Structure formats: structure tokens, C-alpha cells
C-alpha positions as CSV (number, residue, x, y, z in Angstrom):
1,X,53.4,-0.1,16.6
2,X,50.9,-2.8,18.7
3,X,47.1,-2.7,16.7
4,X,44.9,-4.1,18.2
5,X,41.0,-6.0,15.9
6,X,38.0,-7.1,18.3
7,X,35.4,-8.6,16.7
8,X,31.8,-8.1,18.3
9,X,29.1,-7.8,16.5
10,X,26.6,-7.1,19.7
11,X,28.7,-3.6,19.3
12,X,29.1,-0.2,17.2
13,X,32.1,-0.1,15.6
14,X,34.5,2.6,16.4
15,X,38.5,3.2,16.6
16,X,40.3,3.7,19.7
17,X,44.0,5.6,19.3
18,X,45.8,5.9,21.9
19,X,49.2,7.9,21.5
20,X,52.0,9.8,22.5
21,X,51.5,12.8,20.1
22,X,49.7,12.7,16.7
23,X,51.7,13.2,13.7
24,X,50.1,14.3,10.0
25,X,50.8,10.1,9.1
26,X,48.3,9.2,12.0
27,X,46.0,12.0,11.2
28,X,45.9,11.2,7.6
29,X,44.7,7.5,8.6
30,X,42.2,9.3,11.2
31,X,40.3,11.4,8.5
32,X,40.2,8.3,5.7
33,X,38.6,6.0,7.9
34,X,36.2,8.5,9.0
35,X,35.4,8.9,5.8
36,X,35.0,5.6,5.2
37,X,31.6,5.4,6.3
38,X,30.1,8.2,4.5
39,X,28.0,8.1,1.4
40,X,26.7,10.8,-1.2
41,X,23.2,11.8,-1.7
42,X,22.5,11.1,-5.9
43,X,19.4,12.9,-7.3
44,X,17.8,11.4,-9.6
45,X,14.2,13.6,-11.3
46,X,11.8,13.3,-7.9
47,X,13.9,10.0,-5.8
48,X,17.2,10.7,-3.7
49,X,19.6,7.9,-3.4
50,X,22.8,7.1,-1.3
51,X,25.8,6.4,-3.0
52,X,28.2,4.5,-2.3
53,X,32.3,6.2,-2.8
54,X,32.9,2.7,-4.6
55,X,30.2,3.1,-7.0
56,X,31.1,6.4,-8.0
57,X,33.0,6.8,-11.4
58,X,34.0,10.3,-11.8
59,X,31.9,13.3,-10.5
60,X,32.0,16.1,-12.8
61,X,30.8,19.9,-13.5
62,X,28.2,20.3,-16.7
63,X,26.6,23.8,-17.2
64,X,25.7,24.3,-13.4
65,X,25.5,20.7,-12.3
66,X,27.2,18.5,-10.7
67,X,27.2,15.3,-12.0
68,X,27.4,11.8,-10.4
69,X,28.5,8.7,-12.4
70,X,27.7,5.4,-10.6
71,X,28.1,2.6,-11.8
72,X,24.3,2.0,-12.1
73,X,23.1,5.5,-13.3
74,X,24.3,9.1,-13.3
75,X,23.1,11.6,-10.5
76,X,22.9,15.3,-9.2
77,X,24.8,16.7,-6.3
78,X,23.4,19.1,-4.5
79,X,28.1,19.8,-3.3
80,X,29.7,21.6,-5.5
81,X,33.1,20.0,-6.7
82,X,35.9,22.2,-4.2
83,X,33.7,20.6,-1.2
84,X,33.6,17.2,-2.9
85,X,37.2,16.8,-3.3
86,X,37.3,17.4,0.8
87,X,34.8,14.9,1.3
88,X,35.8,11.7,-0.4
89,X,38.6,9.5,0.1
90,X,42.5,9.4,-0.6
91,X,41.2,6.9,-4.4
92,X,39.2,9.7,-5.9
93,X,41.4,12.3,-8.3
94,X,41.1,16.1,-9.0
95,X,41.3,15.7,-12.8
96,X,40.6,18.7,-13.5
97,X,39.3,21.9,-11.7
98,X,36.0,20.7,-13.3
99,X,36.3,17.4,-12.2
100,X,37.1,14.2,-9.5
101,X,37.4,10.4,-10.7
102,X,37.6,7.1,-9.0
103,X,41.1,6.2,-9.3
104,X,39.7,2.1,-9.2
105,X,38.1,2.9,-12.5
106,X,40.6,4.5,-14.1
107,X,41.8,2.3,-17.9
108,X,44.0,5.0,-19.8
109,X,44.3,8.0,-19.6
110,X,44.7,10.2,-23.0
111,X,46.5,13.8,-23.0
112,X,44.0,15.9,-25.1
113,X,45.1,18.9,-27.9
114,X,43.8,21.4,-25.3
115,X,46.2,20.2,-21.9
116,X,42.8,17.8,-20.8
């Protein structure tokens, strides 16, 4: 497959695919490209901050809140875990029904007595 990059600072970034049919791999690549520009809004006290995906370490449910832990602090998210799984790129792994981790921040895993 032929791949071209046209670098032009004056144009908005976009991707065009010219294919005979869409394969699952191509669809996955397109989905990842669309997710890469996304961000998550984090709420902390009375402030709202855009959170870049590369800053997010983990997302977990605590009581009835969804907490987003980043390199700079912890924020609340308005979405539920199941909604965030669809929004986040593939480097995020759902390790339980209430927690998602960024694979790039994993140093090691430990299994607890209850299998978590």
C-alpha cells in the first residue's frame, strides 16, 4: 500500500483513505486516528481542565464518582467507565469493571488475594 505525507503548516490536519474496500484493520486505524485528537475534561473543585490522554495514568470508580489520575493531579470525569472505554485509544486497558489504566505507565502488576 502506498503511503504519502504532505506537510503543510497552513492546512488543517486530515487523513484521506483511497481504498477498494474497508478491512477491519483499516477501520481500526481510522478509529485510532480519530481518537488521537480527543481529550477528556477533568473537573476539580470549581475548575474544568482539558486532560490530554498521554497525561492520564488511570481512571477508576470511587464511590459514585469516576476519578481520573494524571501526572499533575486527580480530577473527576462526567462519563462512566463504559463510556470512557469507547473514547480512549488502545493504549488504555480496562483491568476491572471499575478501572482503566494507561499501558504506558504500567511498571508491573500484582494480583491480590481476591484476584484483582
